[in-house]
C-alpha positions as a Python dict, from the first residue, in 0.01 Angstrom:
ca = {
    (1, 'M'): (0, 0, 0),
    (2, 'V'): (190, 325, 47),
    (3, 'Q'): (-101, 523, -92),
    (4, 'L'): (-338, 346, 146),
    (5, 'S'): (-112, 429, 443),
    (6, 'I'): (-97, 795, 338),
    (7, 'W'): (-476, 799, 305),
    (8, 'W'): (-524, 660, 658),
    (9, 'L'): (-266, 908, 795),
    (10, 'T'): (-453, 1195, 631),
    (11, 'V'): (-782, 1079, 780),
    (12, 'F'): (-620, 1048, 1125),
    (13, 'L'): (-467, 1396, 1111),
    (14, 'W'): (-795, 1548, 993),
    (15, 'S'): (-986, 1377, 1274),
    (16, 'L'): (-723, 1499, 1523),
    (17, 'K'): (-763, 1852, 1390),
    (18, 'S'): (-1139, 1827, 1430),
    (19, 'V'): (-1101, 1713, 1792),
    (20, 'L'): (-866, 2003, 1872),
    (21, 'C'): (-1080, 2263, 1696),
    (22, 'Q'): (-1412, 2139, 1833),
    (23, 'Q'): (-1349, 2050, 2195),
    (24, 'F'): (-1689, 2193, 2292),
    (25, 'Q'): (-1982, 2268, 2064),
    (26, 'P'): (-2305, 2405, 2215),
    (27, 'P'): (-2622, 2241, 2081),
    (28, 'K'): (-2746, 2429, 1772),
    (29, 'V'): (-3088, 2500, 1919),
    (30, 'W'): (-3080, 2881, 1892),
    (31, 'E'): (-3057, 3137, 1617),
    (32, 'N'): (-2958, 3500, 1671),
    (33, 'V'): (-3225, 3706, 1497),
    (34, 'E'): (-3030, 4020, 1586),
    (35, 'L'): (-2703, 4068, 1775),
    (36, 'R'): (-2572, 4417, 1850),
    (37, 'R'): (-2228, 4458, 2004),
    (38, 'L'): (-2163, 4800, 2162),
    (39, 'V'): (-1804, 4876, 2267),
    (40, 'D'): (-1726, 5178, 2489),
    (41, 'V'): (-1356, 5278, 2482),
    (42, 'E'): (-1386, 5591, 2697),
    (43, 'H'): (-1203, 5440, 2995),
    (44, 'V'): (-873, 5263, 3053),
    (45, 'Y'): (-1080, 4943, 3061),
    (46, 'T'): (-1340, 4832, 2805),
    (47, 'I'): (-1715, 4832, 2863),
    (48, 'E'): (-1907, 4606, 2627),
    (49, 'S'): (-2281, 4551, 2590),
    (50, 'L'): (-2457, 4286, 2384),
    (51, 'E'): (-2820, 4328, 2280),
    (52, 'L'): (-2959, 3995, 2162),
    (53, 'T'): (-3285, 3879, 2016),
    (54, 'I'): (-3274, 3501, 1981),
    (55, 'K'): (-3512, 3236, 1845),
    (56, 'N'): (-3556, 2875, 1947),
    (57, 'V'): (-3508, 2670, 1627),
    (58, 'D'): (-3529, 2334, 1803),
    (59, 'N'): (-3825, 2097, 1814),
    (60, 'H'): (-3871, 2133, 2189),
    (61, 'A'): (-3845, 2401, 2455),
    (62, 'N'): (-3501, 2514, 2573),
    (63, 'S'): (-3388, 2730, 2863),
    (64, 'E'): (-3008, 2734, 2833),
    (65, 'Y'): (-2805, 2967, 2609),
    (66, 'F'): (-2427, 2960, 2566),
    (67, 'L'): (-2256, 3296, 2516),
    (68, 'A'): (-1924, 3277, 2330),
    (69, 'L'): (-1636, 3501, 2443),
    (70, 'P'): (-1275, 3523, 2323),
    (71, 'K'): (-1063, 3349, 2587),
    (72, 'I'): (-836, 3653, 2617),
    (73, 'T'): (-1144, 3861, 2710),
    (74, 'F'): (-1282, 3592, 2939),
    (75, 'D'): (-957, 3585, 3141),
    (76, 'Q'): (-977, 3962, 3207),
    (77, 'L'): (-1347, 3989, 3296),
    (78, 'S'): (-1432, 4218, 3585),
    (79, 'V'): (-1810, 4263, 3554),
    (80, 'F'): (-2062, 4028, 3393),
    (81, 'S'): (-2441, 4048, 3419),
    (82, 'V'): (-2742, 3943, 3210),
    (83, 'Q'): (-3095, 4082, 3223),
    (84, 'L'): (-3412, 4061, 3016),
    (85, 'K'): (-3460, 4351, 2778),
    (86, 'D'): (-3675, 4639, 2910),
    (87, 'K'): (-3714, 4457, 3242),
    (88, 'Q'): (-3524, 4477, 3568),
    (89, 'V'): (-3499, 4099, 3582),
    (90, 'F'): (-3148, 3957, 3608),
    (91, 'L'): (-3093, 3610, 3470),
    (92, 'D'): (-2889, 3334, 3631),
    (93, 'S'): (-2553, 3318, 3457),
    (94, 'G'): (-2214, 3158, 3504),
    (95, 'F'): (-1921, 3013, 3315),
    (96, 'I'): (-1820, 2666, 3207),
    (97, 'E'): (-1473, 2515, 3198),
    (98, 'Q'): (-1493, 2380, 2843),
    (99, 'T'): (-1350, 2585, 2558),
    (100, 'T'): (-1323, 2560, 2181),
    (101, 'L'): (-994, 2587, 1995),
    (102, 'L'): (-1042, 2745, 1653),
    (103, 'E'): (-839, 2677, 1341),
    (104, 'D'): (-648, 3007, 1372),
    (105, 'G'): (-518, 2899, 1715),
    (106, 'S'): (-745, 3129, 1918),
    (107, 'E'): (-959, 2992, 2199),
    (108, 'V'): (-1324, 3057, 2276),
    (109, 'A'): (-1473, 3039, 2626),
    (110, 'Y'): (-1840, 3024, 2717),
    (111, 'G'): (-2087, 3173, 2959),
    (112, 'R'): (-2406, 2985, 3044),
    (113, 'I'): (-2730, 3184, 3063),
    (114, 'Q'): (-3037, 3025, 3221),
    (115, 'F'): (-3386, 3158, 3142),
    (116, 'P'): (-3647, 3146, 3420),
    (117, 'T'): (-3891, 2956, 3197),
    (118, 'P'): (-3821, 2737, 2889),
    (119, 'I'): (-3859, 2909, 2552),
    (120, 'E'): (-4097, 2723, 2322),
    (121, 'P'): (-4006, 2635, 1960),
    (122, 'N'): (-4012, 2934, 1718),
    (123, 'E'): (-4046, 3179, 2008),
    (124, 'D'): (-3821, 3482, 2048),
    (125, 'V'): (-3665, 3627, 2362),
    (126, 'A'): (-3460, 3948, 2400),
    (127, 'F'): (-3196, 4010, 2665),
    (128, 'N'): (-2888, 4224, 2728),
    (129, 'V'): (-2541, 4126, 2845),
    (130, 'N'): (-2325, 4387, 3020),
    (131, 'M'): (-1958, 4325, 3088),
    (132, 'S'): (-1638, 4511, 3162),
    (133, 'Y'): (-1289, 4374, 3133),
    (134, 'N'): (-938, 4481, 3225),
    (135, 'M'): (-830, 4534, 2867),
    (136, 'G'): (-815, 4821, 2622),
    (137, 'G'): (-617, 4970, 2342),
    (138, 'V'): (-238, 4987, 2343),
    (139, 'P'): (-49, 5313, 2272),
    (140, 'Y'): (18, 5376, 1904),
    (141, 'P'): (281, 5494, 1853),
    (142, 'K'): (441, 5363, 2170),
    (143, 'R'): (650, 5679, 2221),
    (144, 'I'): (531, 6039, 2182),
    (145, 'A'): (644, 6388, 2282),
    (146, 'L'): (518, 6543, 2603),
    (147, 'A'): (279, 6780, 2422),
    (148, 'D'): (154, 6523, 2167),
    (149, 'E'): (-190, 6365, 2177),
    (150, 'Q'): (-208, 6000, 2273),
    (151, 'H'): (-378, 5745, 2045),
    (152, 'L'): (-463, 5383, 2123),
    (153, 'L'): (-490, 5083, 1893),
    (154, 'L'): (-759, 4826, 1978),
    (155, 'S'): (-748, 4481, 1816),
    (156, 'T'): (-1069, 4278, 1835),
    (157, 'T'): (-1311, 4061, 1634),
    (158, 'R'): (-1488, 4226, 1342),
    (159, 'Y'): (-1808, 4023, 1371),
    (160, 'P'): (-1995, 3992, 1701),
    (161, 'L'): (-1882, 3647, 1816),
    (162, 'S'): (-2151, 3386, 1882),
    (163, 'A'): (-2183, 3012, 1917),
    (164, 'Y'): (-2493, 3024, 1693),
    (165, 'E'): (-2576, 3151, 1345),
    (166, 'T'): (-2665, 3521, 1333),
    (167, 'K'): (-2912, 3669, 1086),
    (168, 'Q'): (-2798, 4027, 1142),
    (169, 'G'): (-2494, 4136, 1342),
    (170, 'T'): (-2383, 4487, 1432),
    (171, 'T'): (-2058, 4612, 1584),
    (172, 'E'): (-2043, 4970, 1717),
    (173, 'F'): (-1761, 5167, 1878),
    (174, 'F'): (-1797, 5491, 2076),
    (175, 'G'): (-1632, 5682, 2360),
    (176, 'S'): (-1373, 5883, 2166),
    (177, 'E'): (-1379, 6201, 1957),
    (178, 'D'): (-1167, 6053, 1679),
    (179, 'F'): (-1196, 5702, 1531),
    (180, 'Q'): (-1033, 5549, 1227),
    (181, 'E'): (-1001, 5193, 1111),
    (182, 'F'): (-647, 5064, 1078),
    (183, 'H'): (-571, 4869, 754),
    (184, 'A'): (-935, 4794, 674),
    (185, 'P'): (-980, 4502, 428),
    (186, 'R'): (-1181, 4592, 118),
    (187, 'G'): (-1546, 4506, 150),
    (188, 'Y'): (-1538, 4483, 530),
    (189, 'E'): (-1493, 4850, 621),
    (190, 'L'): (-1677, 5006, 914),
    (191, 'E'): (-1874, 5325, 852),
    (192, 'K'): (-1815, 5651, 1038),
    (193, 'R'): (-2144, 5730, 1201),
    (194, 'E'): (-2217, 5929, 1514),
    (195, 'P'): (-2101, 5869, 1781),
    (196, 'G'): (-1824, 5649, 1635),
    (197, 'L'): (-1784, 5354, 1395),
    (198, 'V'): (-2052, 5106, 1288),
    (199, 'G'): (-2039, 4779, 1093),
    (200, 'I'): (-2345, 4575, 991),
    (201, 'W'): (-2332, 4221, 849),
    (202, 'D'): (-2588, 3958, 755),
    (203, 'N'): (-2586, 3578, 786),
    (204, 'I'): (-2282, 3529, 1010),
    (205, 'R'): (-2180, 3170, 1069),
    (206, 'A'): (-2131, 3031, 1419),
    (207, 'L'): (-1792, 3122, 1573),
    (208, 'D'): (-1702, 3332, 1267),
    (209, 'K'): (-1490, 3628, 1378),
    (210, 'G'): (-1433, 3779, 1034),
    (211, 'P'): (-1110, 3957, 936),
    (212, 'E'): (-921, 4106, 1229),
    (213, 'L'): (-1044, 4451, 1326),
    (214, 'Q'): (-802, 4723, 1441),
    (215, 'I'): (-940, 5056, 1559),
    (216, 'L'): (-720, 5363, 1618),
    (217, 'Y'): (-874, 5626, 1848),
    (218, 'S'): (-768, 5927, 2053),
    (219, 'H'): (-740, 5884, 2429),
    (220, 'N'): (-544, 6172, 2577),
    (221, 'L'): (-576, 6060, 2938),
    (222, 'P'): (-341, 5869, 3173),
    (223, 'M'): (-394, 5494, 3171),
    (224, 'K'): (-380, 5422, 3542),
    (225, 'Q'): (-312, 5060, 3632),
    (226, 'V'): (-272, 4946, 3994),
    (227, 'V'): (-52, 4639, 3973),
    (228, 'N'): (-97, 4562, 4345),
    (229, 'L'): (-321, 4716, 4611),
    (230, 'Q'): (-295, 4625, 4979),
    (231, 'R'): (-605, 4761, 5155),
    (232, 'D'): (-612, 4725, 5535),
    (233, 'V'): (-916, 4809, 5748),
    (234, 'W'): (-881, 4814, 6129),
    (235, 'V'): (-1193, 4799, 6348),
    (236, 'S'): (-1179, 4926, 6707),
    (237, 'H'): (-1486, 4893, 6931),
    (238, 'W'): (-1315, 5066, 7223),
    (239, 'A'): (-1210, 5374, 7024),
    (240, 'G'): (-1527, 5371, 6813),
    (241, 'T'): (-1324, 5416, 6495),
    (242, 'I'): (-1242, 5235, 6173),
    (243, 'Q'): (-903, 5303, 6015),
    (244, 'F'): (-819, 5260, 5646),
    (245, 'E'): (-470, 5224, 5503),
    (246, 'E'): (-397, 5153, 5137),
    (247, 'Y'): (-65, 5079, 4970),
    (248, 'Y'): (-61, 5129, 4591),
    (249, 'E'): (182, 5013, 4324),
    (250, 'L'): (68, 5239, 4041),
    (251, 'L'): (172, 5223, 3675),
    (252, 'N'): (80, 5447, 3382),
    (253, 'R'): (58, 5206, 3089),
    (254, 'G'): (11, 5486, 2836),
    (255, 'A'): (251, 5608, 2568),
    (256, 'Q'): (609, 5665, 2685),
    (257, 'L'): (808, 5983, 2627),
    (258, 'S'): (1003, 5985, 2302),
    (259, 'K'): (1282, 6184, 2469),
    (260, 'G'): (1393, 6272, 2822),
    (261, 'F'): (1167, 6455, 3065),
    (262, 'S'): (1188, 6835, 3048),
    (263, 'R'): (1062, 7036, 3345),
    (264, 'L'): (1025, 7344, 3123),
    (265, 'E'): (808, 7159, 2868),
    (266, 'H'): (600, 7023, 3151),
    (267, 'M'): (538, 7370, 3297),
    (268, 'V'): (441, 7507, 2955),
    (269, 'D'): (203, 7215, 2898),
    (270, 'Q'): (37, 7272, 3235),
    (271, 'Q'): (-36, 7634, 3142),
    (272, 'N'): (-237, 7516, 2842),
    (273, 'M'): (-498, 7375, 3085),
    (274, 'R'): (-582, 7070, 2874),
    (275, 'L'): (-616, 6700, 2929),
    (276, 'S'): (-290, 6509, 2895),
    (277, 'H'): (-161, 6154, 2883),
    (278, 'Y'): (41, 6187, 3206),
    (279, 'C'): (-91, 6174, 3561),
    (280, 'G'): (-27, 6482, 3778),
    (281, 'V'): (-306, 6449, 4037),
    (282, 'L'): (-490, 6149, 4182),
    (283, 'E'): (-847, 6209, 4298),
    (284, 'M'): (-1000, 5968, 4549),
    (285, 'N'): (-1354, 5963, 4688),
    (286, 'L'): (-1345, 5888, 5062),
    (287, 'P'): (-1631, 5784, 5294),
    (288, 'E'): (-1819, 6061, 5473),
    (289, 'D'): (-1676, 6213, 5793),
    (290, 'S'): (-1320, 6100, 5726),
    (291, 'S'): (-1037, 6254, 5930),
    (292, 'E'): (-667, 6211, 6022),
    (293, 'H'): (-560, 6182, 5657),
    (294, 'Y'): (-202, 6107, 5559),
    (295, 'F'): (-12, 6051, 5233),
    (296, 'T'): (335, 5892, 5221),
    (297, 'D'): (564, 5729, 4967),
    (298, 'K'): (902, 5555, 4972),
    (299, 'V'): (1078, 5882, 5061),
    (300, 'G'): (850, 5987, 5346),
    (301, 'M'): (553, 6214, 5415),
    (302, 'V'): (407, 6391, 5110),
    (303, 'T'): (245, 6725, 5194),
    (304, 'T'): (99, 6799, 4849),
    (305, 'S'): (-251, 6668, 4921),
    (306, 'R'): (-576, 6859, 4963),
    (307, 'I'): (-913, 6768, 5114),
    (308, 'F'): (-1235, 6905, 4963),
    (309, 'G'): (-1547, 6757, 5117),
    (310, 'D'): (-1527, 6380, 5081),
    (311, 'N'): (-1258, 6396, 4812),
    (312, 'I'): (-883, 6388, 4861),
    (313, 'Y'): (-649, 6510, 4586),
    (314, 'L'): (-303, 6356, 4591),
    (315, 'K'): (-21, 6521, 4399),
    (316, 'P'): (275, 6283, 4355),
    (317, 'R'): (631, 6409, 4381),
    (318, 'Y'): (660, 6390, 4002),
    (319, 'P'): (420, 6356, 3705),
    (320, 'I'): (362, 5992, 3613),
    (321, 'F'): (427, 5949, 3240),
    (322, 'G'): (374, 5637, 3033),
    (323, 'G'): (583, 5347, 3166),
    (324, 'W'): (654, 5532, 3494),
    (325, 'K'): (565, 5385, 3834),
    (326, 'Y'): (475, 5539, 4168),
    (327, 'N'): (432, 5355, 4499),
    (328, 'F'): (250, 5535, 4779),
    (329, 'T'): (38, 5488, 5092),
    (330, 'V'): (-274, 5680, 5188),
    (331, 'G'): (-476, 5647, 5509),
    (332, 'W'): (-765, 5800, 5702),
    (333, 'T'): (-1004, 5735, 5993),
    (334, 'N'): (-1385, 5725, 6012),
    (335, 'P'): (-1640, 5687, 6292),
    (336, 'L'): (-1722, 5320, 6335),
    (337, 'T'): (-2096, 5391, 6357),
    (338, 'N'): (-2098, 5478, 5984),
    (339, 'F'): (-2009, 5118, 5896),
    (340, 'L'): (-2126, 4900, 6187),
    (341, 'R'): (-2469, 4801, 6309),
    (342, 'V'): (-2590, 4558, 6574),
    (343, 'G'): (-2740, 4235, 6443),
    (344, 'E'): (-3094, 4125, 6515),
    (345, 'G'): (-3167, 3907, 6816),
    (346, 'S'): (-2843, 3961, 7008),
    (347, 'S'): (-2644, 4259, 7134),
    (348, 'D'): (-2323, 4059, 7078),
    (349, 'S'): (-2387, 4017, 6703),
    (350, 'Y'): (-2254, 4278, 6459),
    (351, 'I'): (-2260, 4340, 6084),
    (352, 'I'): (-1990, 4556, 5931),
    (353, 'S'): (-2007, 4688, 5574),
    (354, 'V'): (-1709, 4848, 5396),
    (355, 'P'): (-1661, 4945, 5030),
    (356, 'L'): (-1430, 4727, 4823),
    (357, 'L'): (-1235, 5025, 4683),
    (358, 'N'): (-1180, 5394, 4746),
    (359, 'G'): (-914, 5445, 4479),
    (360, 'P'): (-871, 5690, 4189),
    (361, 'E'): (-1131, 5710, 3913),
    (362, 'D'): (-1080, 5543, 3574),
    (363, 'T'): (-836, 5284, 3712),
    (364, 'V'): (-788, 4910, 3671),
    (365, 'Y'): (-658, 4680, 3944),
    (366, 'D'): (-464, 4365, 3860),
    (367, 'N'): (-438, 4231, 4216),
    (368, 'V'): (-624, 4351, 4526),
    (369, 'N'): (-560, 4217, 4875),
    (370, 'L'): (-831, 4338, 5116),
    (371, 'S'): (-771, 4264, 5486),
    (372, 'L'): (-1020, 4356, 5758),
    (373, 'Y'): (-898, 4330, 6120),
    (374, 'L'): (-1164, 4260, 6383),
    (375, 'P'): (-1104, 4294, 6758),
    (376, 'E'): (-928, 4015, 6942),
    (377, 'G'): (-1180, 3751, 7045),
    (378, 'A'): (-1430, 3818, 6765),
    (379, 'K'): (-1587, 3516, 6590),
    (380, 'V'): (-1665, 3545, 6218),
    (381, 'E'): (-1997, 3393, 6110),
    (382, 'T'): (-2053, 3493, 5746),
    (383, 'I'): (-1857, 3677, 5474),
    (384, 'E'): (-2033, 3820, 5169),
    (385, 'S'): (-1876, 4022, 4887),
    (386, 'A'): (-2047, 4206, 4601),
    (387, 'T'): (-1764, 4083, 4374),
    (388, 'P'): (-1649, 3720, 4394),
    (389, 'S'): (-1301, 3679, 4542),
    (390, 'T'): (-1038, 3437, 4420),
    (391, 'K'): (-945, 3347, 4778),
    (392, 'T'): (-1094, 3408, 5124),
    (393, 'E'): (-936, 3313, 5454),
    (394, 'V'): (-972, 3392, 5825),
    (395, 'T'): (-656, 3404, 6035),
    (396, 'T'): (-517, 3598, 6332),
    (397, 'Q'): (-243, 3858, 6350),
    (398, 'K'): (-89, 4019, 6656),
    (399, 'S'): (-73, 4395, 6687),
    (400, 'Y'): (-4, 4641, 6964),
    (401, 'L'): (-91, 4515, 7315),
    (402, 'D'): (-231, 4186, 7182),
    (403, 'L'): (-164, 3931, 7457),
    (404, 'N'): (-333, 3619, 7323),
    (405, 'N'): (-398, 3515, 6962),
    (406, 'G'): (-424, 3867, 6823),
    (407, 'H'): (-673, 4043, 6594),
    (408, 'V'): (-902, 3833, 6378),
    (409, 'K'): (-792, 3894, 6018),
    (410, 'V'): (-1034, 3840, 5727),
    (411, 'T'): (-849, 3848, 5393),
    (412, 'L'): (-1000, 3848, 5045),
    (413, 'N'): (-803, 3843, 4719),
    (414, 'F'): (-943, 3987, 4397),
    (415, 'K'): (-820, 4006, 4038),
    (416, 'N'): (-912, 4226, 3741),
    (417, 'L'): (-1113, 4487, 3931),
    (418, 'I'): (-1213, 4824, 3790),
    (419, 'D'): (-1307, 5143, 3970),
    (420, 'Q'): (-1678, 5092, 3901),
    (421, 'V'): (-1697, 4791, 4135),
    (422, 'G'): (-1559, 5002, 4421),
    (423, 'T'): (-1910, 5093, 4534),
    (424, 'G'): (-1975, 4724, 4603),
    (425, 'E'): (-1975, 4626, 4968),
    (426, 'L'): (-1797, 4367, 5178),
    (427, 'L'): (-2035, 4240, 5449),
    (428, 'I'): (-1904, 4051, 5751),
    (429, 'K'): (-2124, 3923, 6031),
    (430, 'Y'): (-1945, 3841, 6355),
    (431, 'T'): (-2001, 3806, 6728),
    (432, 'Y'): (-1806, 3994, 6993),
    (433, 'D'): (-1930, 3932, 7350),
    (434, 'H'): (-1874, 4151, 7653),
    (435, 'E'): (-1630, 3901, 7803),
    (436, 'S'): (-1398, 3934, 7502),
    (437, 'A'): (-1442, 4311, 7497),
    (438, 'Y'): (-1330, 4353, 7861),
    (439, 'K'): (-1076, 4071, 7867),
    (440, 'K'): (-803, 4263, 7685),
    (441, 'P'): (-812, 4588, 7892),
    (442, 'L'): (-836, 4387, 8217),
    (443, 'N'): (-534, 4177, 8116),
    (444, 'I'): (-340, 4492, 8027),
    (445, 'A'): (-436, 4648, 8361),
    (446, 'V'): (-318, 4337, 8547),
    (447, 'Y'): (17, 4339, 8365),
    (448, 'I'): (66, 4711, 8433),
    (449, 'F'): (-30, 4665, 8799),
    (450, 'A'): (214, 4374, 8831),
    (451, 'A'): (489, 4579, 8668),
    (452, 'L'): (430, 4875, 8903),
    (453, 'M'): (420, 4651, 9209),
    (454, 'G'): (745, 4491, 9099),
    (455, 'F'): (900, 4832, 9050),
    (456, 'F'): (792, 4950, 9401),
    (457, 'F'): (915, 4623, 9550),
    (458, 'L'): (1256, 4662, 9391),
    (459, 'Q'): (1276, 5020, 9513),
    (460, 'S'): (1205, 4911, 9870),
    (461, 'I'): (1505, 4678, 9875),
    (462, 'N'): (1810, 4834, 10036),
    (463, 'L'): (2107, 4736, 9823),
    (464, 'S'): (2355, 4974, 9988),
    (465, 'V'): (2671, 4828, 10147),
    (466, 'S'): (2747, 4965, 10498),
    (467, 'G'): (3077, 4946, 10678),
}
């Protein structure tokens, strides 16, 4: 009886384990004939490309493919696109909520890729997946001297992860001058081959990650991370200008100094004219015809900035080493005609287009709050963003000389952005009639006239006391 109870308990626990480890299993209707995973570690973020040739091994046509991603990568995705190989045809893609919990405790998320036409049995199709995510290597060692070269340690899956069996899988790393595998298990080593490291494996099982892969590579550049960015854009029809103001909370997440900062060592290192792991200058690309630039921080105005063409170079009060933070504000003004055009069919309809980012190159953004302020009385019709926002809302906020509800404020929140998506545009279509345009100055004129009349009336009153 006891043995029977133990047997039933074992069966129950095994079934429970199977439920936990197989919460979602895509239908086994595909086979990866070839799967190449290309990982670019040149930037502070990671750029990854997948080149897939797949085969329909089912008895009927299928048009849906599930792409497996480590959950930790899925949560940090910034860019994700799918297109047919050798064709400029982008495929419909998205993500599903279901995940799979593996036996080692890691979690796998899935993207859904939809082909325009069903793939017949035994037919092949080739496509590419391009993605970037707000993750990269961590400093190794964590502390170095000022003049030392910085190295990063990247931990990832050895095999290219897939929800289907793979006949031949390849993993390649590039983007650094020096690569070496960290504690490589025997029989699973990657080969050094230009431009980096390459590993090739045959007959990989579904969701098999292989032994953990750790890559050590040189990256002697600052790892700029904007923890929070508040980007405000003010639109003025009367002045014909658009004003930008950005508040940055910047962190260098690179290797920290092994000893205290030395001004002398820093000056000597600067004379060597080489790339370094600390940040001494921030370069930003501004829109054309920008003017009235300013650069401030918590102390006050910072005068160490230079303008060359459409670029502004900001020199902080101190070099930003690993683990150091710097909060600052930068602003400028542009002609409104560079960003605004009149909509079709009505002179009261407008479309404004502004870039999502204008920040430093090779930078990741954890949280971005973009607020665009339209004139008082404007009515928002549509809001379109090149990058999906986590939250979008339309409110009002009073500013100088606002007498009624205030400026119309359109706010979008983003997470896990990288500098490459900065060229994407935010498009807002709104109406702003002549009545609303003239209402504010007329109201101000009436208030000023009433104030002046009151002042003259008070002056005309004789308040003197005569005997």
